[in-house]
C-alpha positions in Angstrom: 16.7 -12.9 39.6 13.4 -11.0 39.8 11.9 -10.4 36.4 13.7 -13.1 34.5 10.9 -15.6 34.5 8.5 -12.8 33.6 10.8 -12.0 30.7 10.6 -15.7 29.6 6.8 -15.6 29.8 6.8 -12.6 27.5 9.2 -14.3 25.2 7.1 -17.4 24.9 3.9 -15.4 24.3 5.5 -13.3 21.7 7.0 -16.3 20.0 3.5 -17.8 19.8 2.2 -14.6 18.2 5.3 -14.4 15.9 4.9 -18.0 14.8 1.2 -17.4 13.9 2.0 -14.2 12.1 4.8 -15.8 10.1 2.6 -18.8 9.2 0.0 -16.3 8.0 2.6 -14.5 5.9 3.7 -17.9 4.4 0.1 -18.8 3.6 -0.5 -15.4 2.3 2.3 -15.8 -0.2 0.8 -19.0 -1.5 -2.6 -17.4 -1.7 -1.0 -14.6 -3.8 0.6 -17.1 -6.1 -2.7 -18.9 -6.7 -4.6 -15.5 -7.1 -1.9 -14.4 -9.6 -2.4 -17.6 -11.6 -6.2 -17.1 -11.8 -5.7 -13.4 -12.4 -3.3 -14.1 -15.2 -5.7 -16.5 -16.9 -8.6 -14.1 -16.4 -6.5 -11.3 -17.9 -6.0 -13.4 -21.0 -9.7 -14.0 -21.3 -10.4 -10.3 -20.8 -7.8 -9.3 -23.4 -9.1 -11.7 -26.0 -12.7 -10.5 -25.4 -11.5 -6.9 -25.7 -9.8 -7.6 -29.0 -12.9 -9.4 -30.3 -15.1 -6.5 -29.3 -12.7 -4.1 -31.1 -13.0 -6.2 -34.2 -16.8 -6.3 -33.9 -17.0 -2.6 -33.5 -14.8 -2.0 -36.6 -16.8 -4.6 -38.5 -20.1 -2.9 -37.7 -18.6 0.4 -38.9 -17.5 -1.1 -42.2 -20.9 -2.8 -42.7 -22.6 0.5 -42.1 -20.3 2.2 -44.6 -21.0 -0.5 -47.1 -24.7 -0.2 -46.6 -24.6 3.5 -47.1 -22.5 3.1 -50.3 -25.1 0.5 -51.5 -27.9 3.0 -51.0 -25.8 5.6 -52.9 -25.2 3.2 -55.8 -29.0 2.4 -56.0 -29.7 6.1 -56.1 -27.3 6.6 -59.0 -28.9 3.7 -60.8 -32.3 5.3 -60.5 -30.8 8.6 -61.7 -29.1 6.8 -64.5 -32.4 5.6 -65.9 -33.6 9.2 -66.0 -30.4 10.8 -67.5 -31.3 13.2 -70.3 -27.8 13.6 -71.8 -24.8 11.4 -72.5 -22.6 13.5 -70.2 -24.9 13.0 -67.3 -25.2 9.3 -68.1 -21.4 8.9 -68.2 -21.0 10.8 -64.9 -23.6 8.7 -63.1 -22.1 5.5 -64.6 -18.7 6.5 -63.2 -20.2 7.2 -59.8 -21.9 3.8 -59.8 -18.6 2.1 -60.6 -16.7 4.1 -57.9 -19.4 3.2 -55.3 -19.2 -0.5 -56.3 -15.4 -0.4 -56.0 -15.6 1.2 -52.6 -18.2 -1.4 -51.5 -15.9 -4.1 -52.6 -13.1 -2.6 -50.5 -15.3 -2.5 -47.5 -16.4 -6.1 -48.0 -12.8 -7.2 -48.3 -11.9 -5.4 -45.1 -14.9 -7.0 -43.4 -13.6 -10.5 -44.5 -10.2 -9.7 -43.1 -11.6 -8.7 -39.8 -13.7 -11.9 -39.7 -10.6 -14.0 -40.4 -8.7 -12.1 -37.7 -11.6 -12.7 -35.2 -11.5 -16.4 -35.9 -8.0 -16.5 -34.6 -8.9 -14.4 -31.6 -11.9 -16.6 -30.8 -9.5 -19.6 -30.8 -7.2 -17.8 -28.4 -10.3 -16.9 -26.3 -11.3 -20.5 -26.1 -7.8 -21.5 -25.0 -7.8 -18.7 -22.4 -11.2 -19.7 -21.0 -10.1 -23.3 -20.8 -6.9 -22.2 -18.9 -9.0 -20.1 -16.6 -11.5 -22.9 -15.9 -8.6 -25.3 -15.2 -6.9 -22.8 -12.9 -10.1 -22.2 -11.0 -10.8 -25.9 -10.6 -7.2 -26.6 -9.4 -6.9 -23.7 -7.0 -10.4 -22.9 -5.6 -10.3 -25.7 -3.1 -6.8 -25.0 -2.0 -7.5 -21.3 -1.8 -10.5 -21.9 0.5 -8.4 -24.2 2.7 -5.6 -21.7 2.9 -7.9 -18.8 3.7 -9.5 -21.0 6.4 -6.1 -21.6 7.9 -5.3 -17.9 7.9 -8.5 -17.2 9.8 -7.7 -19.9 12.3 -4.2 -18.5 12.8 -5.6 -15.1 13.3 -7.6 -16.4 16.3 -4.3 -18.0 17.6 -2.4 -14.8 17.0 -4.9 -12.6 18.8 -5.0 -14.9 21.8 -1.2 -14.9 21.9 -1.2 -11.1 21.6 -3.5 -10.9 24.6 -1.0 -12.9 26.6 1.8 -10.7 25.4 0.0 -7.6 26.6 -0.6 -9.2 30.0 3.0 -10.5 30.3 4.5 -7.0 29.4 2.9 -5.6 32.5 4.8 -8.0 34.7 8.3 -7.4 33.2 10.5 -4.8 35.0 10.7 -1.6 33.0 14.5 -1.7 32.6 14.3 -5.3 31.3 11.4 -4.3 28.9 13.3 -1.5 27.4 16.3 -3.7 26.5 14.0 -6.5 25.4 12.1 -4.2 23.0 15.3 -2.7 21.6 16.7 -6.2 20.8 13.4 -7.4 19.5 13.1 -4.5 17.1 16.5 -5.4 15.5 16.1 -9.2 15.6 12.8 -9.8 13.8 10.8 -9.9 17.0 13.1 -12.3 18.9 14.9 -10.8 21.8 15.8 -14.0 23.6 17.8 -17.1 22.4 18.3 -20.5 23.9 21.7 -21.7 24.7 22.5 -25.4 24.3 25.8 -27.0 25.1 27.4 -23.5 25.4 26.1 -22.5 21.9 23.6 -19.8 21.0 20.9 -21.6 19.0 20.0 -18.4 17.1 23.4 -17.6 15.7 25.6 -20.6 16.7 28.2 -18.5 18.4 29.7 -20.1 21.5 29.4 -18.5 24.9 31.7 -18.9 27.8 31.3 -22.1 29.9 30.7 -20.0 33.0 27.7 -18.3 31.2 26.3 -21.7 30.5 26.5 -22.5 34.2 25.3 -19.1 35.4 22.2 -19.3 33.2 20.9 -22.2 35.3 20.9 -20.1 38.4 19.0 -17.2 36.7 20.8 -14.6 38.9 21.7 -12.2 36.1 21.1 -11.5 32.5 23.6 -12.7 29.9 23.8 -11.7 26.2 25.0 -13.5 23.2 28.3 -12.1 22.0 27.2 -12.9 18.4 23.6 -11.8 17.9 23.2 -9.7 21.1 20.1 -11.6 22.2 19.3 -12.2 25.9 20.2 -15.8 26.7 18.4 -18.6 28.5 18.6 -22.4 29.0 15.8 -24.8 28.3 15.8 -25.7 32.0 14.8 -22.1 32.7 11.5 -22.8 31.0 10.5 -25.4 33.6 7.0 -24.7 34.8 6.4 -22.3 31.9 6.0 -24.9 29.1 4.7 -28.5 29.0 7.2 -31.0 30.3 7.5 -32.8 26.9 8.5 -29.5 25.3 11.6 -29.4 27.6 12.7 -32.6 26.0 12.7 -31.4 22.4 15.7 -31.7 20.3 18.2 -28.9 20.6 17.8 -26.1 18.1 14.0 -26.0 18.1 13.5 -22.8 20.1 12.1 -21.0 17.1 14.9 -18.4 16.8 16.3 -17.6 13.4 19.8 -18.5 12.4 21.6 -15.2 12.3 25.1 -14.8 11.1 27.5 -13.9 13.9 28.2 -10.2 14.2 31.1 -8.3 15.6 29.0 -7.0 18.4 29.8 -6.3 22.1 28.8 -8.8 24.8 26.8 -5.9 26.3 24.3 -4.7 23.8 21.6 -3.8 26.2 22.6 -0.2 26.9 21.9 2.1 29.8 18.2 1.1 30.0 18.9 -2.6 30.7 20.7 -4.4 33.5 24.4 -4.7 32.9 25.1 -7.8 30.7 27.1 -10.7 31.9 27.6 -12.5 28.6 31.3 -11.9 28.5 32.3 -11.8 32.1 30.4 -8.7 33.2 28.2 -8.9 36.3 24.5 -8.2 35.6 21.9 -6.6 37.7 
């Protein structure tokens, strides 16, 4: 059937691009996990530093207040020595005592902040140790993972170029049906049949379909997942010979749950399906 092998070429190229993309996504998830670990440790360090800085700011303010009060107390002392009346003397003495009391309160508050900062500094040290450990344990892996992602991007782009070329050779009616199925099946419009079973969803196809697929005279669709079907023998000349001898089930398709779909999912834009007894184009 004209166009079937071209469809297989497109499928193989798209699966190479799909595999590279999925591998990148898997590696990306791992990279995110490691970045989150480092980011979490860094956040703890930043949080502890911020708290310590808040305490330092508050302490400087208290120390400034205490210094101002001390200057005021000294001024009252000077005035006390020059007091002319008992009333003025008593008033200044009260002011001196009040200033001293307020200085004591400021100093107590400063000591409390210092004690609090000691605890924060201990937490900061632990957080910095955690960050250093996380970086030491993940930096090498992150570099390796990012290198793999870059390598896979080269593979993906090369595969995508093959996809673009292959699409030009596929008949338009085949391509419309292919794209529709691919869009609803995570980019996998074709599925291999092995021993009369669709390897994507494990639904059985009629024995006659199994036989007809070898002739490549018409399109057949899986009654379960709706994908276009092919046999491994159809790939002869399109893949290395050793790949034709792989264990069954290694066609890269996802394991879909069977659906209550028609044997003819392709619609008016695609050749008539033959997965359930109908004759295809």
